[in-house]
BASEKOL-290195 format. One record per atom (N, C-alpha, C): residue number from 1; residue in three letters; atom name; x, y, z. Coordinates in steps of 0.2 Angstrom, whole numbers, plus 5000, padded with zeros to 4 digits. Example, Ala and Ser with C-alpha at 12.3 -4.5 7.8 and 13.67 -1.06 7.14 Angstrom:
+-----+---------+-------+------+------+------+
! num ! residuo ! atomo !    u !    v !    w !
+-----+---------+-------+------+------+------+
!   1 !     ALA !     N ! 5066 ! 4972 ! 5039 !
!   1 !     ALA !    CA ! 5062 ! 4978 ! 5039 !
!   1 !     ALA !     C ! 5066 ! 4984 ! 5039 !
!   2 !     SER !     N ! 5064 ! 4989 ! 5035 !
!   2 !     SER !    CA ! 5068 ! 4995 ! 5036 !
!   2 !     SER !     C ! 5064 ! 5000 ! 5039 !
+-----+---------+-------+------+------+------+
***
This chain:
+-----+---------+-------+------+------+------+
! num ! residuo ! atomo !    u !    v !    w !
+-----+---------+-------+------+------+------+
!   1 !     MET !     N ! 4431 ! 5800 ! 6197 !
!   1 !     MET !    CA ! 4435 ! 5806 ! 6200 !
!   1 !     MET !     C ! 4441 ! 5803 ! 6203 !
!   2 !     THR !     N ! 4447 ! 5806 ! 6201 !
!   2 !     THR !    CA ! 4453 ! 5804 ! 6205 !
!   2 !     THR !     C ! 4456 ! 5810 ! 6208 !
!   3 !     ASP !     N ! 4462 ! 5809 ! 6212 !
!   3 !     ASP !    CA ! 4465 ! 5815 ! 6215 !
!   3 !     ASP !     C ! 4469 ! 5819 ! 6211 !
!   4 !     ASP !     N ! 4471 ! 5817 ! 6205 !
!   4 !     ASP !    CA ! 4475 ! 5821 ! 6200 !
!   4 !     ASP !     C ! 4471 ! 5826 ! 6196 !
!   5 !     GLY !     N ! 4465 ! 5826 ! 6196 !
!   5 !     GLY !    CA ! 4461 ! 5830 ! 6191 !
!   5 !     GLY !     C ! 4454 ! 5828 ! 6191 !
!   6 !     ALA !     N ! 4450 ! 5832 ! 6187 !
!   6 !     ALA !    CA ! 4443 ! 5831 ! 6186 !
!   6 !     ALA !     C ! 4443 ! 5827 ! 6180 !
!   7 !     TRP !     N ! 4438 ! 5822 ! 6179 !
!   7 !     TRP !    CA ! 4437 ! 5818 ! 6173 !
!   7 !     TRP !     C ! 4430 ! 5819 ! 6171 !
!   8 !     HIS !     N ! 4429 ! 5821 ! 6165 !
!   8 !     HIS !    CA ! 4422 ! 5822 ! 6163 !
!   8 !     HIS !     C ! 4423 ! 5823 ! 6155 !
!   9 !     ARG !     N ! 4418 ! 5820 ! 6151 !
!   9 !     ARG !    CA ! 4418 ! 5821 ! 6144 !
!   9 !     ARG !     C ! 4425 ! 5820 ! 6141 !
!  10 !     ASP !     N ! 4429 ! 5815 ! 6143 !
!  10 !     ASP !    CA ! 4435 ! 5814 ! 6140 !
!  10 !     ASP !     C ! 4441 ! 5819 ! 6140 !
!  11 !     TYR !     N ! 4440 ! 5824 ! 6145 !
!  11 !     TYR !    CA ! 4445 ! 5829 ! 6146 !
!  11 !     TYR !     C ! 4447 ! 5829 ! 6153 !
!  12 !     ARG !     N ! 4454 ! 5829 ! 6155 !
!  12 !     ARG !    CA ! 4456 ! 5829 ! 6162 !
!  12 !     ARG !     C ! 4460 ! 5836 ! 6163 !
!  13 !     ILE !     N ! 4460 ! 5839 ! 6168 !
!  13 !     ILE !    CA ! 4463 ! 5845 ! 6170 !
!  13 !     ILE !     C ! 4466 ! 5844 ! 6177 !
!  14 !     SER !     N ! 4472 ! 5847 ! 6178 !
!  14 !     SER !    CA ! 4475 ! 5847 ! 6185 !
!  14 !     SER !     C ! 4476 ! 5854 ! 6187 !
!  15 !     ILE !     N ! 4477 ! 5855 ! 6193 !
!  15 !     ILE !    CA ! 4478 ! 5862 ! 6195 !
!  15 !     ILE !     C ! 4485 ! 5865 ! 6193 !
!  16 !     ASP !     N ! 4490 ! 5861 ! 6192 !
!  16 !     ASP !    CA ! 4496 ! 5864 ! 6189 !
!  16 !     ASP !     C ! 4495 ! 5866 ! 6182 !
!  17 !     ARG !     N ! 4492 ! 5862 ! 6178 !
!  17 !     ARG !    CA ! 4491 ! 5864 ! 6171 !
!  17 !     ARG !     C ! 4486 ! 5870 ! 6170 !
!  18 !     ALA !     N ! 4481 ! 5870 ! 6175 !
!  18 !     ALA !    CA ! 4477 ! 5876 ! 6175 !
!  18 !     ALA !     C ! 4481 ! 5883 ! 6176 !
!  19 !     GLY !     N ! 4485 ! 5882 ! 6181 !
!  19 !     GLY !    CA ! 4490 ! 5888 ! 6183 !
!  19 !     GLY !     C ! 4494 ! 5890 ! 6177 !
!  20 !     LEU !     N ! 4497 ! 5885 ! 6174 !
!  20 !     LEU !    CA ! 4502 ! 5886 ! 6168 !
!  20 !     LEU !     C ! 4498 ! 5889 ! 6162 !
!  21 !     ALA !     N ! 4492 ! 5887 ! 6161 !
!  21 !     ALA !    CA ! 4487 ! 5890 ! 6156 !
!  21 !     ALA !     C ! 4486 ! 5897 ! 6158 !
!  22 !     LEU !     N ! 4484 ! 5899 ! 6164 !
!  22 !     LEU !    CA ! 4483 ! 5906 ! 6166 !
!  22 !     LEU !     C ! 4490 ! 5910 ! 6165 !
!  23 !     ALA !     N ! 4495 ! 5907 ! 6167 !
!  23 !     ALA !    CA ! 4502 ! 5911 ! 6166 !
!  23 !     ALA !     C ! 4503 ! 5912 ! 6159 !
!  24 !     THR !     N ! 4502 ! 5907 ! 6155 !
!  24 !     THR !    CA ! 4503 ! 5908 ! 6148 !
!  24 !     THR !     C ! 4498 ! 5913 ! 6144 !
!  25 !     GLY !     N ! 4492 ! 5913 ! 6146 !
!  25 !     GLY !    CA ! 4487 ! 5918 ! 6144 !
!  25 !     GLY !     C ! 4489 ! 5925 ! 6146 !
!  26 !     GLY !     N ! 4491 ! 5926 ! 6152 !
!  26 !     GLY !    CA ! 4494 ! 5932 ! 6154 !
!  26 !     GLY !     C ! 4500 ! 5935 ! 6151 !
!  27 !     ALA !     N ! 4505 ! 5930 ! 6150 !
!  27 !     ALA !    CA ! 4511 ! 5932 ! 6146 !
!  27 !     ALA !     C ! 4509 ! 5934 ! 6139 !
!  28 !     THR !     N ! 4505 ! 5930 ! 6136 !
!  28 !     THR !    CA ! 4503 ! 5932 ! 6129 !
!  28 !     THR !     C ! 4500 ! 5939 ! 6129 !
!  29 !     CYS !     N ! 4495 ! 5940 ! 6133 !
!  29 !     CYS !    CA ! 4492 ! 5947 ! 6133 !
!  29 !     CYS !     C ! 4498 ! 5952 ! 6135 !
!  30 !     GLY !     N ! 4502 ! 5951 ! 6139 !
!  30 !     GLY !    CA ! 4508 ! 5955 ! 6140 !
!  30 !     GLY !     C ! 4512 ! 5957 ! 6134 !
!  31 !     ALA !     N ! 4513 ! 5951 ! 6130 !
!  31 !     ALA !    CA ! 4517 ! 5952 ! 6124 !
!  31 !     ALA !     C ! 4513 ! 5956 ! 6119 !
!  32 !     ILE !     N ! 4507 ! 5955 ! 6119 !
!  32 !     ILE !    CA ! 4503 ! 5959 ! 6114 !
!  32 !     ILE !     C ! 4503 ! 5967 ! 6116 !
!  33 !     ALA !     N ! 4503 ! 5968 ! 6123 !
!  33 !     ALA !    CA ! 4503 ! 5975 ! 6125 !
!  33 !     ALA !     C ! 4510 ! 5978 ! 6123 !
!  34 !     ALA !     N ! 4515 ! 5974 ! 6124 !
!  34 !     ALA !    CA ! 4522 ! 5977 ! 6122 !
!  34 !     ALA !     C ! 4522 ! 5978 ! 6114 !
!  35 !     VAL !     N ! 4519 ! 5974 ! 6110 !
!  35 !     VAL !    CA ! 4519 ! 5975 ! 6103 !
!  35 !     VAL !     C ! 4515 ! 5981 ! 6101 !
!  36 !     LEU !     N ! 4509 ! 5982 ! 6105 !
!  36 !     LEU !    CA ! 4505 ! 5988 ! 6103 !
!  36 !     LEU !     C ! 4509 ! 5994 ! 6105 !
!  37 !     LEU !     N ! 4513 ! 5994 ! 6111 !
!  37 !     LEU !    CA ! 4517 ! 6000 ! 6112 !
!  37 !     LEU !     C ! 4522 ! 6001 ! 6107 !
!  38 !     ALA !     N ! 4525 ! 5996 ! 6104 !
!  38 !     ALA !    CA ! 4530 ! 5997 ! 6099 !
!  38 !     ALA !     C ! 4527 ! 5999 ! 6093 !
!  39 !     LEU !     N ! 4521 ! 5997 ! 6091 !
!  39 !     LEU !    CA ! 4518 ! 6000 ! 6085 !
!  39 !     LEU !     C ! 4515 ! 6007 ! 6086 !
!  40 !     GLY !     N ! 4514 ! 6009 ! 6092 !
!  40 !     GLY !    CA ! 4513 ! 6016 ! 6094 !
!  40 !     GLY !     C ! 4519 ! 6020 ! 6094 !
!  41 !     GLY !     N ! 4525 ! 6018 ! 6092 !
!  41 !     GLY !    CA ! 4530 ! 6022 ! 6092 !
!  41 !     GLY !     C ! 4535 ! 6022 ! 6098 !
!  42 !     ARG !     N ! 4533 ! 6018 ! 6103 !
!  42 !     ARG !    CA ! 4537 ! 6018 ! 6109 !
!  42 !     ARG !     C ! 4542 ! 6012 ! 6109 !
!  43 !     HIS !     N ! 4548 ! 6014 ! 6107 !
!  43 !     HIS !    CA ! 4553 ! 6009 ! 6105 !
!  43 !     HIS !     C ! 4559 ! 6008 ! 6111 !
!  44 !     ASP !     N ! 4559 ! 6012 ! 6116 !
!  44 !     ASP !    CA ! 4564 ! 6011 ! 6121 !
!  44 !     ASP !     C ! 4563 ! 6005 ! 6125 !
!  45 !     LEU !     N ! 4568 ! 6002 ! 6127 !
!  45 !     LEU !    CA ! 4568 ! 5995 ! 6130 !
!  45 !     LEU !     C ! 4564 ! 5995 ! 6137 !
!  46 !     GLY !     N ! 4565 ! 6001 ! 6141 !
!  46 !     GLY !    CA ! 4561 ! 6001 ! 6147 !
!  46 !     GLY !     C ! 4554 ! 6002 ! 6146 !
!  47 !     THR !     N ! 4551 ! 6005 ! 6142 !
!  47 !     THR !    CA ! 4544 ! 6006 ! 6140 !
!  47 !     THR !     C ! 4541 ! 5999 ! 6138 !
!  48 !     LEU !     N ! 4545 ! 5996 ! 6134 !
!  48 !     LEU !    CA ! 4543 ! 5989 ! 6131 !
!  48 !     LEU !     C ! 4543 ! 5984 ! 6137 !
!  49 !     ALA !     N ! 4548 ! 5984 ! 6141 !
!  49 !     ALA !    CA ! 4548 ! 5979 ! 6146 !
!  49 !     ALA !     C ! 4543 ! 5981 ! 6151 !
!  50 !     SER !     N ! 4541 ! 5987 ! 6153 !
!  50 !     SER !    CA ! 4536 ! 5989 ! 6157 !
!  50 !     SER !     C ! 4529 ! 5987 ! 6155 !
!  51 !     GLY !     N ! 4528 ! 5988 ! 6148 !
!  51 !     GLY !    CA ! 4522 ! 5985 ! 6145 !
!  51 !     GLY !     C ! 4521 ! 5978 ! 6145 !
!  52 !     LEU !     N ! 4527 ! 5974 ! 6144 !
!  52 !     LEU !    CA ! 4526 ! 5967 ! 6145 !
!  52 !     LEU !     C ! 4525 ! 5965 ! 6152 !
!  53 !     ILE !     N ! 4528 ! 5968 ! 6157 !
!  53 !     ILE !    CA ! 4527 ! 5965 ! 6164 !
!  53 !     ILE !     C ! 4520 ! 5967 ! 6166 !
!  54 !     LEU !     N ! 4519 ! 5974 ! 6166 !
!  54 !     LEU !    CA ! 4512 ! 5976 ! 6168 !
!  54 !     LEU !     C ! 4507 ! 5973 ! 6164 !
!  55 !     GLY !     N ! 4507 ! 5972 ! 6158 !
!  55 !     GLY !    CA ! 4502 ! 5969 ! 6154 !
!  55 !     GLY !     C ! 4501 ! 5962 ! 6156 !
!  56 !     THR !     N ! 4507 ! 5958 ! 6158 !
!  56 !     THR !    CA ! 4506 ! 5951 ! 6160 !
!  56 !     THR !     C ! 4502 ! 5951 ! 6167 !
!  57 !     ILE !     N ! 4504 ! 5955 ! 6171 !
!  57 !     ILE !    CA ! 4502 ! 5955 ! 6178 !
!  57 !     ILE !     C ! 4494 ! 5957 ! 6178 !
!  58 !     PHE !     N ! 4492 ! 5963 ! 6175 !
!  58 !     PHE !    CA ! 4485 ! 5965 ! 6175 !
!  58 !     PHE !     C ! 4481 ! 5960 ! 6170 !
!  59 !     SER !     N ! 4483 ! 5958 ! 6165 !
!  59 !     SER !    CA ! 4479 ! 5953 ! 6161 !
!  59 !     SER !     C ! 4478 ! 5946 ! 6165 !
!  60 !     SER !     N ! 4483 ! 5944 ! 6168 !
!  60 !     SER !    CA ! 4483 ! 5938 ! 6172 !
!  60 !     SER !     C ! 4477 ! 5939 ! 6177 !
!  61 !     LEU !     N ! 4477 ! 5945 ! 6181 !
!  61 !     LEU !    CA ! 4472 ! 5946 ! 6186 !
!  61 !     LEU !     C ! 4465 ! 5946 ! 6182 !
!  62 !     ALA !     N ! 4465 ! 5950 ! 6176 !
!  62 !     ALA !    CA ! 4458 ! 5950 ! 6173 !
!  62 !     ALA !     C ! 4456 ! 5943 ! 6171 !
!  63 !     LEU !     N ! 4461 ! 5939 ! 6168 !
!  63 !     LEU !    CA ! 4459 ! 5932 ! 6166 !
!  63 !     LEU !     C ! 4456 ! 5928 ! 6172 !
!  64 !     ALA !     N ! 4459 ! 5929 ! 6178 !
!  64 !     ALA !    CA ! 4457 ! 5925 ! 6183 !
!  64 !     ALA !     C ! 4450 ! 5928 ! 6186 !
!  65 !     ALA !     N ! 4449 ! 5935 ! 6186 !
!  65 !     ALA !    CA ! 4443 ! 5938 ! 6189 !
!  65 !     ALA !     C ! 4437 ! 5937 ! 6184 !
!  66 !     VAL !     N ! 4438 ! 5938 ! 6178 !
!  66 !     VAL !    CA ! 4433 ! 5937 ! 6173 !
!  66 !     VAL !     C ! 4432 ! 5930 ! 6170 !
!  67 !     GLY !     N ! 4437 ! 5928 ! 6168 !
!  67 !     GLY !    CA ! 4437 ! 5921 ! 6165 !
!  67 !     GLY !     C ! 4436 ! 5915 ! 6170 !
!  68 !     GLY !     N ! 4439 ! 5916 ! 6176 !
!  68 !     GLY !    CA ! 4439 ! 5911 ! 6181 !
!  68 !     GLY !     C ! 4432 ! 5908 ! 6182 !
!  69 !     PRO !     N ! 4427 ! 5913 ! 6184 !
!  69 !     PRO !    CA ! 4420 ! 5911 ! 6186 !
!  69 !     PRO !     C ! 4417 ! 5908 ! 6180 !
!  70 !     VAL !     N ! 4418 ! 5910 ! 6174 !
!  70 !     VAL !    CA ! 4415 ! 5908 ! 6168 !
!  70 !     VAL !     C ! 4418 ! 5901 ! 6167 !
!  71 !     TRP !     N ! 4424 ! 5900 ! 6167 !
!  71 !     TRP !    CA ! 4427 ! 5893 ! 6166 !
!  71 !     TRP !     C ! 4424 ! 5888 ! 6171 !
!  72 !     LEU !     N ! 4424 ! 5890 ! 6178 !
!  72 !     LEU !    CA ! 4421 ! 5886 ! 6183 !
!  72 !     LEU !     C ! 4414 ! 5883 ! 6181 !
!  73 !     LEU !     N ! 4410 ! 5888 ! 6179 !
!  73 !     LEU !    CA ! 4403 ! 5886 ! 6177 !
!  73 !     LEU !     C ! 4403 ! 5881 ! 6171 !
!  74 !     LEU !     N ! 4407 ! 5883 ! 6166 !
!  74 !     LEU !    CA ! 4407 ! 5878 ! 6160 !
!  74 !     LEU !     C ! 4410 ! 5872 ! 6162 !
!  75 !     HIS !     N ! 4415 ! 5872 ! 6166 !
!  75 !     HIS !    CA ! 4419 ! 5865 ! 6168 !
!  75 !     HIS !     C ! 4414 ! 5861 ! 6172 !
!  76 !     ALA !     N ! 4411 ! 5864 ! 6177 !
!  76 !     ALA !    CA ! 4406 ! 5860 ! 6181 !
!  76 !     ALA !     C ! 4400 ! 5858 ! 6177 !
!  77 !     GLY !     N ! 4398 ! 5861 ! 6172 !
!  77 !     GLY !    CA ! 4393 ! 5859 ! 6168 !
!  77 !     GLY !     C ! 4395 ! 5854 ! 6162 !
!  78 !     GLY !     N ! 4401 ! 5852 ! 6162 !
!  78 !     GLY !    CA ! 4403 ! 5847 ! 6157 !
!  78 !     GLY !     C ! 4405 ! 5850 ! 6150 !
!  79 !     TYR !     N ! 4405 ! 5857 ! 6150 !
!  79 !     TYR !    CA ! 4407 ! 5860 ! 6143 !
!  79 !     TYR !     C ! 4415 ! 5861 ! 6143 !
!  80 !     ARG !     N ! 4418 ! 5856 ! 6141 !
!  80 !     ARG !    CA ! 4426 ! 5857 ! 6142 !
!  80 !     ARG !     C ! 4430 ! 5856 ! 6135 !
!  81 !     GLY !     N ! 4426 ! 5857 ! 6130 !
!  81 !     GLY !    CA ! 4430 ! 5856 ! 6123 !
!  81 !     GLY !     C ! 4433 ! 5862 ! 6121 !
!  82 !     PRO !     N ! 4437 ! 5862 ! 6115 !
!  82 !     PRO !    CA ! 4440 ! 5867 ! 6112 !
!  82 !     PRO !     C ! 4435 ! 5873 ! 6109 !
!  83 !     VAL !     N ! 4430 ! 5870 ! 6107 !
!  83 !     VAL !    CA ! 4425 ! 5875 ! 6104 !
!  83 !     VAL !     C ! 4422 ! 5879 ! 6109 !
!  84 !     THR !     N ! 4420 ! 5876 ! 6115 !
!  84 !     THR !    CA ! 4418 ! 5880 ! 6121 !
!  84 !     THR !     C ! 4423 ! 5885 ! 6123 !
!  85 !     ALA !     N ! 4429 ! 5883 ! 6124 !
!  85 !     ALA !    CA ! 4434 ! 5888 ! 6126 !
!  85 !     ALA !     C ! 4435 ! 5894 ! 6121 !
!  86 !     ALA !     N ! 4435 ! 5892 ! 6114 !
!  86 !     ALA !    CA ! 4436 ! 5898 ! 6110 !
!  86 !     ALA !     C ! 4430 ! 5903 ! 6110 !
!  87 !     LEU !     N ! 4424 ! 5900 ! 6110 !
!  87 !     LEU !    CA ! 4418 ! 5904 ! 6110 !
!  87 !     LEU !     C ! 4417 ! 5908 ! 6116 !
!  88 !     SER !     N ! 4418 ! 5905 ! 6122 !
!  88 !     SER !    CA ! 4418 ! 5909 ! 6128 !
!  88 !     SER !     C ! 4423 ! 5914 ! 6128 !
!  89 !     GLY !     N ! 4429 ! 5913 ! 6126 !
!  89 !     GLY !    CA ! 4434 ! 5918 ! 6126 !
!  89 !     GLY !     C ! 4432 ! 5924 ! 6121 !
!  90 !     ALA !     N ! 4430 ! 5922 ! 6115 !
!  90 !     ALA !    CA ! 4427 ! 5927 ! 6110 !
!  90 !     ALA !     C ! 4422 ! 5931 ! 6113 !
!  91 !     LEU !     N ! 4417 ! 5928 ! 6116 !
!  91 !     LEU !    CA ! 4411 ! 5932 ! 6119 !
!  91 !     LEU !     C ! 4414 ! 5937 ! 6125 !
!  92 !     ILE !     N ! 4418 ! 5934 ! 6129 !
!  92 !     ILE !    CA ! 4420 ! 5938 ! 6135 !
!  92 !     ILE !     C ! 4424 ! 5944 ! 6132 !
!  93 !     GLY !     N ! 4429 ! 5943 ! 6127 !
!  93 !     GLY !    CA ! 4433 ! 5948 ! 6124 !
!  93 !     GLY !     C ! 4429 ! 5953 ! 6121 !
!  94 !     PHE !     N ! 4424 ! 5951 ! 6117 !
!  94 !     PHE !    CA ! 4419 ! 5955 ! 6113 !
!  94 !     PHE !     C ! 4415 ! 5960 ! 6118 !
!  95 !     LEU !     N ! 4412 ! 5957 ! 6123 !
!  95 !     LEU !    CA ! 4408 ! 5961 ! 6127 !
!  95 !     LEU !     C ! 4412 ! 5966 ! 6131 !
!  96 !     LEU !     N ! 4418 ! 5964 ! 6134 !
!  96 !     LEU !    CA ! 4422 ! 5968 ! 6138 !
!  96 !     LEU !     C ! 4425 ! 5974 ! 6134 !
!  97 !     PHE !     N ! 4427 ! 5973 ! 6128 !
!  97 !     PHE !    CA ! 4430 ! 5978 ! 6123 !
!  97 !     PHE !     C ! 4424 ! 5983 ! 6121 !
!  98 !     LEU !     N ! 4418 ! 5980 ! 6119 !
!  98 !     LEU !    CA ! 4413 ! 5984 ! 6117 !
!  98 !     LEU !     C ! 4410 ! 5988 ! 6122 !
!  99 !     PHE !     N ! 4409 ! 5986 ! 6128 !
!  99 !     PHE !    CA ! 4406 ! 5990 ! 6134 !
!  99 !     PHE !     C ! 4412 ! 5995 ! 6136 !
! 100 !     GLY !     N ! 4418 ! 5993 ! 6135 !
! 100 !     GLY !    CA ! 4423 ! 5998 ! 6137 !
! 100 !     GLY !     C ! 4424 ! 6004 ! 6132 !
! 101 !     GLN !     N ! 4421 ! 6003 ! 6127 !
! 101 !     GLN !    CA ! 4421 ! 6009 ! 6122 !
! 101 !     GLN !     C ! 4415 ! 6013 ! 6122 !
! 102 !     ILE !     N ! 4409 ! 6010 ! 6124 !
! 102 !     ILE !    CA ! 4403 ! 6014 ! 6124 !
! 102 !     ILE !     C ! 4401 ! 6017 ! 6131 !
! 103 !     ASP !     N ! 4397 ! 6022 ! 6130 !
! 103 !     ASP !    CA ! 4394 ! 6025 ! 6136 !
! 103 !     ASP !     C ! 4386 ! 6023 ! 6136 !
! 104 !     LEU !     N ! 4384 ! 6018 ! 6140 !
! 104 !     LEU !    CA ! 4378 ! 6015 ! 6139 !
! 104 !     LEU !     C ! 4372 ! 6020 ! 6140 !
! 105 !     LEU !     N ! 4373 ! 6025 ! 6144 !
! 105 !     LEU !    CA ! 4368 ! 6030 ! 6146 !
! 105 !     LEU !     C ! 4368 ! 6036 ! 6141 !
! 106 !     GLY !     N ! 4374 ! 6038 ! 6138 !
! 106 !     GLY !    CA ! 4374 ! 6043 ! 6133 !
! 106 !     GLY !     C ! 4375 ! 6042 ! 6126 !
! 107 !     ARG !     N ! 4374 ! 6036 ! 6124 !
! 107 !     ARG !    CA ! 4375 ! 6034 ! 6117 !
! 107 !     ARG !     C ! 4369 ! 6033 ! 6113 !
! 108 !     GLY !     N ! 4363 ! 6035 ! 6115 !
! 108 !     GLY !    CA ! 4357 ! 6035 ! 6111 !
! 108 !     GLY !     C ! 4357 ! 6039 ! 6105 !
! 109 !     ALA !     N ! 4361 ! 6044 ! 6105 !
! 109 !     ALA !    CA ! 4361 ! 6049 ! 6099 !
! 109 !     ALA !     C ! 4367 ! 6048 ! 6095 !
! 110 !     ALA !     N ! 4371 ! 6043 ! 6096 !
! 110 !     ALA !    CA ! 4377 ! 6042 ! 6092 !
! 110 !     ALA !     C ! 4376 ! 6040 ! 6085 !
! 111 !     PRO !     N ! 4379 ! 6042 ! 6080 !
! 111 !     PRO !    CA ! 4378 ! 6040 ! 6073 !
! 111 !     PRO !     C ! 4380 ! 6033 ! 6072 !
! 112 !     PRO !     N ! 4376 ! 6030 ! 6067 !
! 112 !     PRO !    CA ! 4377 ! 6023 ! 6066 !
! 112 !     PRO !     C ! 4384 ! 6021 ! 6065 !
! 113 !     GLY !     N ! 4388 ! 6025 ! 6062 !
! 113 !     GLY !    CA ! 4395 ! 6024 ! 6060 !
! 113 !     GLY !     C ! 4399 ! 6022 ! 6066 !
! 114 !     ALA !     N ! 4398 ! 6026 ! 6071 !
! 114 !     ALA !    CA ! 4402 ! 6025 ! 6078 !
! 114 !     ALA !     C ! 4400 ! 6018 ! 6080 !
! 115 !     TRP !     N ! 4394 ! 6016 ! 6080 !
! 115 !     TRP !    CA ! 4392 ! 6009 ! 6083 !
! 115 !     TRP !     C ! 4396 ! 6004 ! 6078 !
! 116 !     LEU !     N ! 4396 ! 6005 ! 6072 !
! 116 !     LEU !    CA ! 4399 ! 6000 ! 6068 !
! 116 !     LEU !     C ! 4406 ! 5999 ! 6069 !
! 117 !     ARG !     N ! 4410 ! 6005 ! 6070 !
! 117 !     ARG !    CA ! 4417 ! 6005 ! 6071 !
! 117 !     ARG !     C ! 4418 ! 6001 ! 6078 !
! 118 !     GLU !     N ! 4414 ! 6003 ! 6083 !
! 118 !     GLU !    CA ! 4415 ! 6000 ! 6089 !
! 118 !     GLU !     C ! 4414 ! 5992 ! 6089 !
! 119 !     ILE !     N ! 4409 ! 5990 ! 6085 !
! 119 !     ILE !    CA ! 4407 ! 5983 ! 6085 !
! 119 !     ILE !     C ! 4413 ! 5980 ! 6081 !
! 120 !     GLY !     N ! 4415 ! 5983 ! 6075 !
! 120 !     GLY !    CA ! 4420 ! 5980 ! 6071 !
! 120 !     GLY !     C ! 4427 ! 5979 ! 6075 !
! 121 !     SER !     N ! 4429 ! 5984 ! 6079 !
! 121 !     SER !    CA ! 4435 ! 5983 ! 6083 !
! 121 !     SER !     C ! 4434 ! 5978 ! 6088 !
! 122 !     SER !     N ! 4428 ! 5977 ! 6091 !
! 122 !     SER !    CA ! 4427 ! 5972 ! 6096 !
! 122 !     SER !     C ! 4427 ! 5965 ! 6093 !
! 123 !     LEU !     N ! 4425 ! 5965 ! 6087 !
! 123 !     LEU !    CA ! 4425 ! 5958 ! 6084 !
! 123 !     LEU !     C ! 4433 ! 5956 ! 6082 !
! 124 !     ILE !     N ! 4437 ! 5961 ! 6081 !
! 124 !     ILE !    CA ! 4444 ! 5959 ! 6080 !
! 124 !     ILE !     C ! 4447 ! 5957 ! 6087 !
! 125 !     LEU !     N ! 4445 ! 5960 ! 6092 !
! 125 !     LEU !    CA ! 4448 ! 5958 ! 6098 !
! 125 !     LEU !     C ! 4445 ! 5952 ! 6101 !
! 126 !     ALA !     N ! 4439 ! 5950 ! 6099 !
! 126 !     ALA !    CA ! 4435 ! 5944 ! 6100 !
! 126 !     ALA !     C ! 4439 ! 5938 ! 6097 !
! 127 !     ALA !     N ! 4441 ! 5939 ! 6091 !
! 127 !     ALA !    CA ! 4445 ! 5934 ! 6087 !
! 127 !     ALA !     C ! 4452 ! 5933 ! 6091 !
! 128 !     LEU !     N ! 4455 ! 5938 ! 6093 !
! 128 !     LEU !    CA ! 4461 ! 5937 ! 6097 !
! 128 !     LEU !     C ! 4460 ! 5934 ! 6104 !
! 129 !     ALA !     N ! 4455 ! 5936 ! 6107 !
! 129 !     ALA !    CA ! 4453 ! 5933 ! 6114 !
! 129 !     ALA !     C ! 4451 ! 5925 ! 6113 !
! 130 !     ALA !     N ! 4448 ! 5924 ! 6107 !
! 130 !     ALA !    CA ! 4447 ! 5916 ! 6106 !
! 130 !     ALA !     C ! 4453 ! 5912 ! 6105 !
! 131 !     ALA !     N ! 4458 ! 5915 ! 6101 !
! 131 !     ALA !    CA ! 4464 ! 5912 ! 6100 !
! 131 !     ALA !     C ! 4468 ! 5911 ! 6107 !
! 132 !     ILE !     N ! 4468 ! 5916 ! 6111 !
! 132 !     ILE !    CA ! 4471 ! 5915 ! 6117 !
! 132 !     ILE !     C ! 4468 ! 5910 ! 6122 !
! 133 !     ALA !     N ! 4461 ! 5910 ! 6122 !
! 133 !     ALA !    CA ! 4457 ! 5905 ! 6126 !
! 133 !     ALA !     C ! 4459 ! 5898 ! 6123 !
! 134 !     LEU !     N ! 4459 ! 5897 ! 6117 !
! 134 !     LEU !    CA ! 4460 ! 5891 ! 6114 !
! 134 !     LEU !     C ! 4467 ! 5888 ! 6116 !
! 135 !     GLY !     N ! 4472 ! 5893 ! 6116 !
! 135 !     GLY !    CA ! 4479 ! 5891 ! 6118 !
! 135 !     GLY !     C ! 4479 ! 5889 ! 6125 !
! 136 !     MET !     N ! 4475 ! 5893 ! 6129 !
! 136 !     MET !    CA ! 4475 ! 5891 ! 6137 !
! 136 !     MET !     C ! 4472 ! 5884 ! 6138 !
! 137 !     TRP !     N ! 4466 ! 5883 ! 6134 !
! 137 !     TRP !    CA ! 4463 ! 5877 ! 6134 !
! 137 !     TRP !     C ! 4468 ! 5871 ! 6133 !
! 138 !     ARG !     N ! 4471 ! 5872 ! 6127 !
! 138 !     ARG !    CA ! 4476 ! 5867 ! 6125 !
! 138 !     ARG !     C ! 4481 ! 5865 ! 6130 !
! 139 !     ILE !     N ! 4483 ! 5870 ! 6134 !
! 139 !     ILE !    CA ! 4488 ! 5869 ! 6140 !
! 139 !     ILE !     C ! 4485 ! 5866 ! 6146 !
! 140 !     ALA !     N ! 4479 ! 5868 ! 6147 !
! 140 !     ALA !    CA ! 4475 ! 5866 ! 6153 !
! 140 !     ALA !     C ! 4472 ! 5859 ! 6153 !
! 141 !     TYR !     N ! 4470 ! 5857 ! 6147 !
! 141 !     TYR !    CA ! 4466 ! 5850 ! 6147 !
! 141 !     TYR !     C ! 4470 ! 5845 ! 6143 !
! 142 !     ARG !     N ! 4469 ! 5839 ! 6145 !
! 142 !     ARG !    CA ! 4472 ! 5833 ! 6141 !
! 142 !     ARG !     C ! 4466 ! 5829 ! 6140 !
! 143 !     ARG !     N ! 4466 ! 5826 ! 6134 !
! 143 !     ARG !    CA ! 4461 ! 5821 ! 6132 !
! 143 !     ARG !     C ! 4462 ! 5815 ! 6135 !
! 144 !     VAL !     N ! 4457 ! 5811 ! 6137 !
! 144 !     VAL !    CA ! 4458 ! 5805 ! 6140 !
! 144 !     VAL !     C ! 4456 ! 5800 ! 6135 !
! 145 !     GLY !     N ! 4460 ! 5794 ! 6134 !
! 145 !     GLY !    CA ! 4458 ! 5789 ! 6130 !
! 145 !     GLY !     C ! 4461 ! 5789 ! 6123 !
+-----+---------+-------+------+------+------+
***
């Protein structure tokens, strides 16, 4: 163990790289929010800038609040590779989006097609979340040796 970061399983991280990874993940999500606004027909610069800024702020908070504890557990357990980053990002994204779409108490009688649509859209978001998590991992960690 050294003062400039944690060493384990051939990957090193430092607090500045972790912060940069969080900022990059938040900015990526903010850019996605702005793109979704543009695809939805909102083309004025003020709306797109607001989407970028607010998307960056709120997604950074969400990444820290939801992804932070998961990352700490995985990091402490020695699971620090790119596959772990992508899988954990995909799982978090999938579950958050899926549970955000469904009403757990009132969904018992929903037609199967509704569940399939919700699972399908959650899988698409999971792939996007995995890519963002992998990018954040690449910024945060450096291979030793």
